[in-house]
KERO-527916 format. One line per 2 residues: their letters; for each residue x, y, z of N, C-alpha, C, O. Coordinates in steps of 0.1 Angstrom, whole numbers, m for minus. Atoms other than C-alpha are relative to their C-alpha. Layout:
A	X Y Z X Y Z X Y Z X Y Z ~ ...
END
This chain:
XX	10 6 8 241 263 1 m5 7 m7 m5 19 m4 ~ 8 m11 4 220 275 m28 m13 m8 m2 m14 m20 1
XX	11 4 3 184 273 m37 m7 9 m16 m10 20 m19 ~ 8 m1 12 168 272 m69 m16 5 m5 m24 1 4
XX	12 m3 2 136 284 m81 m2 m4 m13 8 m2 m20 ~ m2 m2 17 125 276 m119 m17 m3 0 m20 m13 6
XX	10 4 7 84 278 m132 m6 5 m13 m2 12 m23 ~ m2 m7 18 65 279 m160 m16 0 3 m21 m10 7
XX	10 m4 1 33 293 m160 m14 m11 m5 m24 m12 1 ~ 4 7 13 18 271 m184 m2 m19 m2 m8 m26 m9
XX	m2 15 m4 29 235 m170 10 m3 m9 4 m9 m17 ~ m12 5 8 63 228 m190 11 m1 11 19 7 16
XX	m6 3 m13 79 212 m165 21 5 m6 30 11 1 ~ m8 m5 7 111 217 m192 7 13 5 18 14 11
XX	m3 m13 m1 109 253 m190 3 6 17 10 16 20 ~ m2 m6 m12 107 256 m148 15 m9 2 22 m4 12
XX	m14 9 m1 140 231 m149 13 10 m5 23 12 3 ~ m9 m7 6 161 255 m172 5 6 8 1 13 17
XX	m15 m2 m11 195 258 m157 3 m4 15 12 0 22 ~ m2 7 m9 193 238 m131 5 m12 2 m2 m23 3
XX	m11 13 m1 224 215 m127 1 m3 15 m3 4 24 ~ m7 8 m12 237 192 m98 m9 5 8 m5 13 17
XX	6 m2 m14 208 194 m78 4 m14 13 6 m26 11 ~ 7 10 m5 207 176 m45 m10 2 11 m7 3 23
XX	13 m1 m3 175 180 m36 m12 7 m7 m10 19 m6 ~ 7 m7 4 144 190 m54 m12 m5 3 m14 m17 5
XX	16 3 m6 104 196 m45 m5 4 m13 0 13 m19 ~ 9 m1 12 81 196 m72 m13 5 7 m15 2 19
XX	14 m5 m2 44 217 m71 m5 3 m12 0 11 m20 ~ 2 2 16 26 210 m100 m19 6 m2 m25 16 1
XX	20 m2 2 m16 210 m108 1 m17 m4 8 m26 m7 ~ 6 17 m2 m38 178 m105 3 m7 m13 9 m17 m13
XX	m6 3 11 m35 175 m143 9 m9 m7 7 m19 m14 ~ m9 3 6 m4 169 m150 14 m7 12 26 m11 11
XX	m10 4 m12 12 159 m116 6 m11 m3 18 m10 m3 ~ m8 8 m1 20 128 m122 10 m5 m13 18 m13 m13
XX	m4 0 16 32 127 m158 15 12 2 26 11 m4 ~ m14 m8 m6 57 159 m140 8 m14 11 20 m16 11
XX	m12 8 m15 72 133 m109 1 m12 m13 11 m19 m9 ~ m9 8 3 79 108 m138 12 6 m7 23 1 m7
XX	m8 m10 9 95 136 m161 9 6 12 15 13 5 ~ m6 m8 m10 113 151 m130 10 m12 2 22 m8 0
XX	m3 11 m3 125 114 m123 11 m1 m10 23 m3 m6 ~ m6 2 16 140 111 m162 13 8 6 24 4 9
XX	m11 m6 0 160 139 m155 5 7 3 9 17 m3 ~ m7 m3 m11 172 143 m124 1 m17 7 m1 m18 19
XX	1 15 m9 174 103 m113 11 m3 8 23 m2 7 ~ m9 3 m13 183 93 m80 3 10 12 9 8 22
XX	m4 m10 m4 182 125 m68 m11 3 10 m22 4 5 ~ 9 1 m15 163 129 m31 m12 11 m6 m10 22 m11
XX	9 m13 5 128 147 m41 m13 m6 7 m17 m18 11 ~ 15 m1 m4 95 154 m29 m9 5 m7 m4 14 m14
XX	11 m12 5 63 170 m43 m15 m2 1 m16 m13 5 ~ 8 m4 0 26 178 m44 m8 7 m6 m6 19 m5
XX	9 m10 2 1 192 m57 m9 14 4 m19 14 12 ~ m1 m17 m8 m2 232 m50 7 8 m7 17 7 m14
XX	m7 m10 8 4 262 m60 13 9 7 13 10 19 ~ m14 2 m11 43 276 m52 3 17 m9 m3 23 m18
XX	m3 m18 5 63 314 m56 10 1 6 16 m8 12 ~ m14 m8 0 90 334 m53 m4 9 1 m12 9 10
XX	5 m14 m5 82 370 m56 m16 m2 m13 m22 8 m16 ~ 10 m1 9 53 361 m81 m7 m16 5 m1 m24 13
XX	10 15 m5 24 329 m76 m3 m8 m10 m11 m2 m18 ~ 0 7 9 26 300 m100 m15 m7 7 m16 m15 17
XX	15 9 m4 m17 290 m98 m3 m9 m6 m11 m16 0 ~ 4 12 5 m20 264 m123 11 m7 m6 10 m19 m8
XX	m11 4 9 14 258 m142 10 m14 12 4 m23 16 ~ m9 4 m5 44 241 m122 14 8 7 20 17 2
XX	m11 m6 m8 70 251 m98 11 m11 0 9 m23 m2 ~ m12 11 m5 105 234 m88 9 5 8 19 9 2
XX	m12 m2 m14 126 242 m56 8 m14 2 5 m24 7 ~ m11 8 m6 160 224 m55 10 9 7 15 20 5
XX	m16 m7 m6 187 230 m31 18 m7 m9 21 m19 m13 ~ m12 1 3 221 228 m42 10 6 4 8 17 8
XX	m8 m6 m2 259 234 m35 1 2 16 2 13 22 ~ m1 2 m14 261 217 1 m11 m1 13 m12 3 24
XX	12 7 m14 231 200 18 4 m13 m8 9 m15 m20 ~ 7 16 m6 225 162 25 m9 0 0 m14 9 7
XX	13 3 0 193 151 21 m3 m13 m3 4 m18 m12 ~ 4 11 3 174 119 21 m16 m1 m2 m21 5 8
XX	16 m2 1 134 116 11 m6 m14 m5 m3 m23 m13 ~ 7 19 m1 112 86 16 m14 6 3 m17 18 5
XX	16 m5 m4 71 84 24 m4 m10 12 2 m21 13 ~ 2 11 m11 54 68 55 m13 0 m9 m17 11 m14
XX	12 7 6 20 50 37 m10 1 10 m6 4 21 ~ 11 5 m12 m12 45 58 m5 10 6 m14 7 14
XX	m2 m8 m10 m12 77 72 m16 0 4 m17 5 15 ~ 12 m3 m6 m51 76 75 m4 m13 11 m15 m14 15
XX	3 13 m13 m48 41 102 15 1 3 16 3 15 ~ m7 6 m8 m14 35 107 21 5 m10 29 m2 m17
XX	m9 m9 9 15 61 92 11 m6 11 23 m8 6 ~ m10 6 m6 34 46 125 8 m16 m2 17 m20 5
XX	m2 12 8 40 12 104 13 2 m6 22 m6 m5 ~ m13 m6 5 66 32 87 13 5 5 24 6 m1
XX	m5 m9 m7 81 47 113 21 1 m2 28 10 0 ~ m13 3 m6 119 29 110 4 7 m16 16 9 m17
XX	m8 m3 12 123 44 71 1 15 4 9 22 m2 ~ m7 m14 1 123 80 86 12 m4 12 20 6 12
XX	m11 6 m13 150 64 118 9 0 m11 17 9 m11 ~ m9 m1 9 168 57 89 8 10 m10 19 11 m14
XX	m4 m15 5 170 86 71 5 10 10 16 15 8 ~ m12 m7 m7 179 105 97 12 m4 7 21 5 8
XX	m13 1 2 207 85 108 10 7 m10 18 15 m7 ~ m5 2 13 220 83 71 2 18 m4 10 21 m12
XX	m4 m20 1 220 128 73 11 2 10 21 9 12 ~ m12 0 m13 236 122 101 2 13 7 13 15 11
XX	m3 m17 m7 227 162 116 m1 2 11 0 m7 20 ~ 1 m3 m14 222 177 144 m7 10 m2 m7 15 m13
XX	14 m9 m2 191 202 155 6 17 m2 m1 27 m2 ~ m7 m11 8 217 230 143 m4 4 m12 m10 14 m16
XX	0 1 14 220 222 109 m10 m10 m9 m7 m14 m20 ~ 6 13 8 190 196 99 m13 8 2 m15 15 12
XX	14 m3 1 153 204 89 m8 m12 m4 0 m18 m12 ~ 5 6 5 128 179 82 m12 9 m10 m13 20 m5
XX	6 m8 8 103 193 53 m8 m12 m8 m3 m20 m17 ~ 8 9 4 72 173 47 m11 6 m6 m15 18 m4
XX	16 m3 9 40 175 22 m9 m13 0 m7 m23 m7 ~ 11 8 m8 12 154 37 m16 m3 m11 m20 5 m20
XX	13 2 12 m20 140 17 m12 1 14 m22 m6 10 ~ 6 0 m10 m41 144 51 1 m8 14 12 m13 16
XX	m3 4 m11 m45 131 86 6 3 3 13 m6 8 ~ m10 m11 m8 m22 159 97 4 m7 10 13 m14 9
XX	m6 m4 m12 m20 159 131 3 m13 6 13 m14 13 ~ m8 13 m1 m18 121 135 15 m6 m4 21 m14 3
XX	m11 m1 7 12 123 112 11 5 5 22 m1 3 ~ m5 m10 m1 27 150 125 7 m3 21 17 1 27
XX	0 12 m11 26 129 159 11 m7 m2 21 m7 6 ~ m5 16 2 42 99 147 14 4 m6 24 m2 m2
XX	m13 m8 2 70 121 129 7 m1 13 15 m10 16 ~ m3 m4 m8 77 140 160 6 m8 4 18 m9 1
XX	m6 13 m3 83 108 177 16 m2 0 23 m1 9 ~ m13 m2 3 113 107 161 10 12 m3 21 10 m6
XX	m4 m13 6 123 140 152 5 8 15 15 16 17 ~ m6 m5 m16 125 150 191 11 m6 2 20 2 1
XX	m14 4 m7 152 128 201 15 10 m6 25 10 1 ~ m10 m7 4 176 150 182 m5 17 1 3 25 m3
XX	3 m12 3 156 182 184 m4 9 m15 m6 20 m18 ~ m1 m8 13 155 185 148 m16 8 m4 m25 1 1
XX	12 m5 6 124 205 134 m1 m5 m12 6 m10 m20 ~ 4 m1 13 100 205 111 m8 9 m5 m13 16 3
XX	8 m10 4 82 226 89 m10 m7 m18 m4 m13 m28 ~ 2 12 15 58 212 56 m19 9 1 m23 19 7
XX	13 m3 0 21 214 49 m9 m9 m10 m4 m21 m11 ~ 7 11 3 m6 196 30 m4 5 m13 m10 15 m16
XX	5 m2 14 m9 193 m7 m18 m4 m3 m26 m10 4 ~ 16 5 8 m42 189 m30 0 m14 m4 8 m23 m7
XX	8 13 7 m63 162 m41 11 m15 9 16 m23 1 ~ m5 7 m10 m47 138 m16 12 m10 m5 14 m21 1
XX	m14 6 3 m13 127 m35 12 4 4 13 15 9 ~ m11 m5 1 20 130 m32 11 m3 m1 13 m11 8
XX	m11 10 7 54 120 m46 11 1 9 12 10 17 ~ m9 3 m7 85 106 m34 9 m3 m8 8 m15 m10
XX	m16 7 4 120 101 m53 m11 m10 m14 m13 m22 m16 ~ 6 5 14 99 98 m89 m19 m10 3 m28 m8 m6
XX	8 2 m5 70 78 m72 m14 8 3 m12 17 10 ~ 11 m6 m7 32 90 m65 m6 m9 8 m8 m21 7
XX	10 11 m12 13 78 m35 m10 10 3 m11 22 3 ~ 13 m7 m8 m20 84 m21 2 m5 21 8 m13 27
XX	2 5 m9 m27 83 11 15 1 8 21 m10 8 ~ m14 m1 0 7 92 23 7 11 5 2 22 1
XX	m8 m15 m5 31 121 40 15 m2 m8 23 m11 m5 ~ m15 3 5 64 125 17 7 9 8 1 19 12
XX	m8 m8 m11 92 141 38 10 m2 m6 10 m12 m13 ~ m9 m1 2 127 149 32 11 7 17 9 16 25
XX	m9 m3 m8 161 148 58 10 8 m5 21 3 m10 ~ m11 m11 9 180 183 47 6 3 13 1 7 24
XX	m12 m7 m6 213 189 62 8 12 m6 12 10 m18 ~ m3 m13 4 225 227 58 18 m2 3 23 3 13
XX	m17 6 m3 268 211 54 11 16 3 22 17 8 ~ m9 m15 m3 277 253 56 m9 7 5 m12 18 0
XX	8 m11 m11 254 267 86 m10 m8 6 m12 m20 3 ~ 14 5 m2 223 262 103 m10 6 m1 m12 18 m3
XX	13 m2 5 190 259 97 m6 5 14 0 5 25 ~ 10 m4 m9 158 273 120 m11 5 m7 m12 12 m17
XX	14 m3 8 121 273 116 m8 5 7 m9 1 19 ~ 9 m12 m3 97 299 121 m16 m3 m5 m21 m6 m15
XX	18 m1 9 59 302 122 m2 13 8 4 18 17 ~ 1 m15 3 41 334 118 m19 0 2 m27 m4 m6
XX	17 m4 m3 3 342 135 m1 11 m3 8 18 3 ~ 7 m13 1 m14 376 124 m14 m5 5 m22 m1 m3
XX	10 m3 m11 m42 370 148 1 m3 12 7 m12 17 ~ 3 1 m16 m51 377 184 m10 m3 6 m19 m2 m2
XX	10 2 m8 m76 368 209 m14 14 0 m11 25 3 ~ 10 m10 2 m110 388 204 m4 m1 12 m4 m12 17
XX	6 m1 m13 m124 400 235 1 m8 10 13 m11 13 ~ m3 7 m10 m130 378 263 m5 m17 0 m3 m24 10
XX	9 10 5 m152 348 246 11 m15 1 22 m17 m5 ~ m6 12 m4 m142 312 260 m6 m11 m6 m11 m4 m15
XX	8 4 6 m160 284 246 7 m15 3 19 m17 1 ~ m2 12 m2 m162 247 256 m8 m9 m12 m20 m8 m13
XX	5 4 12 m165 224 224 m7 m15 6 m2 m21 15 ~ 6 8 m8 m192 197 229 m3 m5 m17 1 1 m27
XX	m1 9 11 m204 170 200 3 2 m13 m2 5 m24 ~ m11 m8 14 m177 174 181 1 m16 m6 m3 m25 2
XX	m1 13 8 m170 142 152 14 5 m4 16 14 m13 ~ m15 m1 1 m133 141 153 6 m7 m11 17 m3 m15
XX	m2 4 15 m131 120 121 m1 8 m9 10 9 m14 ~ 7 m9 6 m149 146 100 0 17 4 m5 27 m1
XX	m6 m22 m5 m132 183 122 m14 2 2 m17 13 m2 ~ 15 m8 m1 m171 186 129 2 5 12 9 m2 20
XX	4 m5 m15 m180 212 163 m15 m1 m3 m21 4 m13 ~ 18 m1 1 m217 205 169 m3 15 9 m9 25 7
XX	6 m13 m14 m218 227 203 10 11 8 18 8 17 ~ m10 m7 m8 m199 256 216 m7 7 10 m15 17 8
XX	7 m5 m10 m209 260 253 m16 m6 2 m25 m1 10 ~ 12 3 1 m238 241 248 m13 2 m10 m24 m4 m12
XX	7 m2 9 m252 258 223 5 m3 m21 16 m5 m26 ~ m6 7 16 m254 249 180 12 12 m3 9 24 m2
XX	m9 m7 3 m220 264 171 0 7 m12 8 17 m14 ~ 8 m10 11 m236 277 139 0 12 3 8 21 0
XX	10 m11 m7 m257 301 158 10 9 14 8 21 18 ~ m12 m7 m13 m227 310 187 5 7 m11 3 19 m10
XX	m12 m9 10 m202 321 152 m11 10 m3 m7 22 m1 ~ 11 m13 7 m233 344 139 m4 6 9 m4 18 5
XX	6 m11 m12 m245 361 172 11 7 m1 12 19 m5 ~ m11 m10 m2 m209 369 178 3 6 m7 8 16 m3
XX	m5 m8 11 m201 382 146 m14 5 m12 m12 11 m23 ~ 16 m5 3 m237 391 133 3 m2 m15 2 8 m23
XX	m2 7 13 m230 371 100 m11 m7 m4 m18 m11 4 ~ 10 8 8 m253 355 75 8 m14 0 21 m13 1
XX	m2 20 1 m248 311 73 8 9 m15 19 14 m12 ~ m11 m3 9 m232 323 40 9 3 m4 16 m1 m13
XX	m10 m1 m4 m211 342 54 11 m3 7 22 0 2 ~ m7 9 m3 m194 323 75 13 m3 m7 23 m1 m1
XX	m13 4 0 m167 309 53 10 9 m6 20 6 m12 ~ m9 m8 8 m153 338 43 4 12 12 13 20 10
XX	m2 m10 m13 m155 358 79 11 m9 4 20 m2 10 ~ m7 9 m8 m133 327 89 14 7 m1 21 9 9
XX	m13 m7 1 m103 344 71 4 12 13 13 12 21 ~ 4 m9 m11 m112 373 94 4 m4 18 13 0 24
XX	3 7 m12 m120 354 128 m4 m16 1 m15 m20 3 ~ m2 11 m4 m111 320 130 0 m6 14 1 3 23
XX	3 5 m12 m115 299 161 22 m4 7 31 m5 m1 ~ m9 m2 m5 m83 295 184 0 m10 9 m11 m10 14
XX	m2 12 m11 m72 262 209 15 6 4 25 9 m3 ~ m11 m4 m5 m48 272 232 12 m14 8 10 m22 17
XX	m10 8 1 m16 252 233 13 3 9 23 7 3 ~ m7 m7 m7 5 261 266 m2 16 m4 m13 22 m2
XX	m3 m15 6 19 298 251 m4 m3 m9 5 m1 m16 ~ m3 1 17 9 290 217 m11 m3 m3 m16 m12 4
XX	9 m2 3 m21 295 201 m5 m7 m16 m6 m1 m26 ~ 5 10 14 m34 268 171 m14 9 m5 m24 11 1
XX	14 m6 6 m58 285 148 m5 m13 m10 0 m23 m15 ~ 10 15 3 m86 263 136 m9 10 m11 m15 21 m9
XX	12 m8 12 m105 274 100 m15 m6 m2 m17 m18 2 ~ 14 7 1 m142 268 93 2 m1 m13 6 8 m21
XX	m1 1 21 m142 248 56 m16 2 2 m19 11 m5 ~ 14 m3 8 m182 248 56 m10 m1 14 m6 m6 25
XX	13 5 m5 m216 247 73 m7 m11 2 m10 m17 m9 ~ 2 13 1 m229 218 86 m12 m1 6 m11 m5 18
XX	10 5 m10 m267 217 97 7 15 9 15 24 6 ~ m3 m10 m12 m264 240 129 14 m10 3 12 m18 11
XX	m14 8 m5 m227 222 134 10 14 m9 6 22 m18 ~ m13 m3 12 m194 237 118 10 m9 m1 16 m13 9
XX	m13 5 5 m168 217 96 8 4 0 9 11 m11 ~ m15 m10 7 m132 232 99 12 m10 m6 8 m20 m11
XX	m10 7 6 m98 218 87 7 m3 8 19 m4 5 ~ m8 4 m11 m86 208 119 m10 m8 12 m22 m6 12
XX	11 9 m6 m100 183 145 1 7 12 12 8 18 ~ 5 m3 m18 m115 197 179 m9 m14 4 m15 m22 m3
XX	1 12 m2 m123 173 200 m10 5 12 m10 18 14 ~ 7 m5 m8 m152 174 231 8 0 10 17 m8 13
XX	m9 m4 m6 m140 194 257 13 7 0 20 8 10 ~ m10 m9 6 m114 215 238 m3 11 7 m14 11 10
XX	m2 m14 1 m110 251 247 m1 5 m7 8 1 m15 ~ m6 m4 11 m116 273 222 1 17 2 m3 20 13
XX	1 m9 m1 m112 310 218 m3 7 m13 2 1 m23 ~ m2 m6 13 m119 335 188 6 14 0 7 24 6
XX	m15 m8 5 m94 352 172 m7 10 m13 m16 8 m22 ~ 4 m11 11 m96 385 152 13 3 m7 24 3 m1
XX	m10 m6 9 m73 397 122 8 9 6 2 19 9 ~ m3 m10 m3 m46 416 135 9 9 m6 1 13 m15
XX	m5 m12 3 m20 445 122 7 m11 m13 18 m7 m15 ~ m5 8 10 m10 417 92 18 6 m8 29 1 m9
XX	m16 m4 4 17 439 76 11 5 9 23 6 5 ~ m12 m2 m8 34 449 108 5 m15 3 16 m20 2
XX	m8 18 m5 34 412 122 12 m1 m10 23 2 m6 ~ m9 5 10 51 403 89 14 8 0 25 1 m1
XX	m13 m11 m3 78 435 94 7 m8 12 18 m12 11 ~ m6 7 m7 83 417 125 2 m11 m2 13 m13 3
XX	m6 14 3 87 382 115 14 4 m9 24 m1 m4 ~ m12 m1 7 114 394 88 10 3 10 18 m5 13
XX	m5 1 m4 131 415 112 5 m16 11 16 m21 10 ~ m4 9 m9 131 386 140 15 m10 m9 26 m14 m4
XX	m5 13 7 146 363 111 18 6 2 28 m1 5 ~ m10 m8 1 173 391 107 11 m2 8 23 m5 4
XX	m6 1 m12 185 390 141 4 m14 0 15 m15 5 ~ m5 12 m2 189 355 139 13 m4 m10 23 m10 m6
XX	m8 4 12 209 351 106 2 19 m3 m6 28 m3 ~ m12 m5 8 236 374 92 m1 0 m13 m5 9 m22
XX	5 7 13 235 355 65 m11 m5 m3 m18 m7 7 ~ 11 8 6 210 340 47 1 m5 m17 m2 2 m27
XX	5 9 14 210 313 18 m10 m2 m4 m10 m3 m17 ~ 11 0 8 177 310 13 m15 m7 12 m14 m15 20
XX	13 m1 m5 141 309 27 m9 m11 m6 m14 m9 m18 ~ 10 8 8 118 278 19 m12 6 14 m11 5 26
XX	10 1 m11 81 289 34 m12 m5 m4 m12 m8 m16 ~ 13 8 1 44 274 37 m6 6 6 m6 7 18
XX	7 m9 m4 21 299 36 m19 m5 m5 m23 m7 m16 ~ 13 5 8 m18 288 35 m8 4 m9 m4 14 m15
XX	13 0 13 m47 289 11 m10 18 2 m13 27 m5 ~ 8 m12 m4 m67 314 34 6 13 0 1 23 m3
XX	m10 m15 m3 m36 338 42 m1 7 m15 m4 19 m16 ~ m4 m7 13 m30 339 1 m12 5 m7 m14 13 m16
XX	15 m10 6 m68 344 m3 m1 13 7 m7 22 1 ~ 1 m17 m6 m65 375 23 5 7 m8 m2 15 m14
XX	m8 m5 0 m39 387 13 m3 1 m17 5 9 m21 ~ 1 m1 15 m50 386 m27 m11 9 0 m11 19 m8
XX	14 m10 m5 m85 403 m13 3 14 m1 m2 22 m9 ~ m5 m11 m4 m66 431 0 13 8 m6 21 16 m3
XX	m15 m3 11 m42 435 m27 16 5 8 21 16 10 ~ m9 m5 m11 m13 428 m5 8 m11 m4 20 m9 m2
XX	m5 11 4 m5 392 m18 20 5 m10 30 2 m3 ~ m10 m11 7 27 412 m44 10 3 11 20 m2 15
XX	m8 m13 m11 38 436 m18 8 m12 13 20 m12 17 ~ m9 8 m10 39 405 10 13 m10 m5 19 m16 4
XX	m8 10 5 63 384 m13 12 9 m3 23 7 3 ~ m7 m11 0 82 414 m24 9 2 14 21 m2 14
XX	m1 4 m17 86 417 17 12 m9 2 24 m7 4 ~ m9 14 m4 97 382 21 14 1 m8 24 m4 m3
XX	m12 7 10 125 384 m10 13 7 7 25 2 8 ~ m8 m9 m11 143 411 13 5 m9 8 13 m3 14
XX	m7 12 m6 155 381 30 9 m4 m4 19 m6 3 ~ m11 10 10 174 365 0 m6 m4 m8 m10 5 m16
XX	1 8 14 162 338 m23 m12 m8 15 m9 m15 25 ~ 9 6 m6 129 329 m8 m9 m3 m13 m10 2 m24
XX	12 8 9 101 304 m24 m8 m7 9 m4 m5 21 ~ 11 7 m5 72 284 m10 m11 m6 m6 m10 m9 m18
XX	11 9 4 43 267 m14 m12 3 5 m9 7 16 ~ 11 m3 m2 5 274 m9 m7 m12 5 m11 m21 m3
XX	5 13 m1 m8 247 13 m15 1 7 m17 12 12 ~ 9 3 m6 m40 235 26 m4 2 17 m15 4 21
XX	m2 m1 m10 m29 235 61 17 m4 6 22 m14 1 ~ m12 m1 m2 7 240 79 6 m7 11 m2 m10 20
XX	m8 10 m6 31 221 97 10 5 12 19 12 7 ~ m9 m10 m2 53 235 124 4 m8 11 m5 m8 20
XX	m7 12 m8 74 208 146 m12 m14 m1 m14 m21 m11 ~ 14 6 6 40 186 157 m8 8 2 m13 4 12
XX	14 m9 3 14 212 153 m1 m2 m16 7 m2 m25 ~ 5 m1 14 m11 212 124 m7 11 m1 m18 8 m1
XX	2 m13 2 m19 250 119 m11 2 m11 m12 m4 m22 ~ 2 m6 12 m40 266 100 m1 15 m5 m3 21 6
XX	1 m17 3 m42 306 84 10 m1 1 14 11 3 ~ m16 m9 m4 m4 305 91 15 m3 m7 16 m12 m14
XX	m10 2 9 30 309 78 9 m13 10 11 m14 22 ~ m18 6 m7 58 284 85 12 m1 m11 11 m2 m24
XX	m14 m2 14 95 285 68 9 m4 13 7 m4 25 ~ m12 9 0 129 268 71 9 16 m2 3 25 m8
XX	m9 m7 3 157 294 70 16 m2 2 22 m1 13 ~ m10 6 m1 189 283 59 12 13 1 11 24 m5
X	m13 m8 1 225 300 67 6 0 m15 16 6 m18
END
């Protein structure tokens, strides 16, 4: 298979798709002002081609911040795209769509991936979708778009997840997740007075969550939302750690980008040697694949801000491009199988 990436910093879809012929699957990453018009125009240009899209920044070796980016797969993929609606209340109501698409594409765990773009309620959505995907051990990679909108097959949806089941007809696929954080000290916290619906942590070990965070890291209240770039929370999940970013201060509580429940055990994380970790990820992928056709990744907005602040974003994209054709989305949350994570990178590699 081959991966196409076209962009327009000014938001011209015609410029972004220049040279794209006979796509078998398309992803659209646009801006809030032009998203709906771009969705309609893309369907007019490439009618009946499976497609999904969202509002967000995209990249190859440079980032498209406010324009439009188009990713397309050609020459050797089979794909089906659709949506699960009412994700805030009952995504399972539409699960038969996903079941039919998995059967239609007909792949296996070795050659098939699910890529999803979500408008919200990610944890519930992933649990729902993975109930189908796990039957065939099909991996999932995806993320959250902006403004509560996604698209599928030429239509815009709110309160939905757009997904595509993609089979590589010429080789394997494999999903990866990269975590650039590790545990700080021996801090363990029991969460309480949480608000699951609004992702709020009220107390940690019986004390106000804001005060606990400030006392450990010696930061002011105003610094908390940027300190989370270096020190998010972590939730231990078996041998894995799910990263939980802080969104904002809410009185003495902390509002996060991921749900925390009463009695959840949290740890404090700190930023590791991210340049070395990126190199290790690249080496791991190279050990698994001697020939790579494409890499599609989702990088968290906070990673993008952290890398940009440290003048590393350009170098990062150059490093990833050494794998081959690497493109992706800057998301507001990352998906890896049934996990909704923050401040991470997830990707799928196509042989």
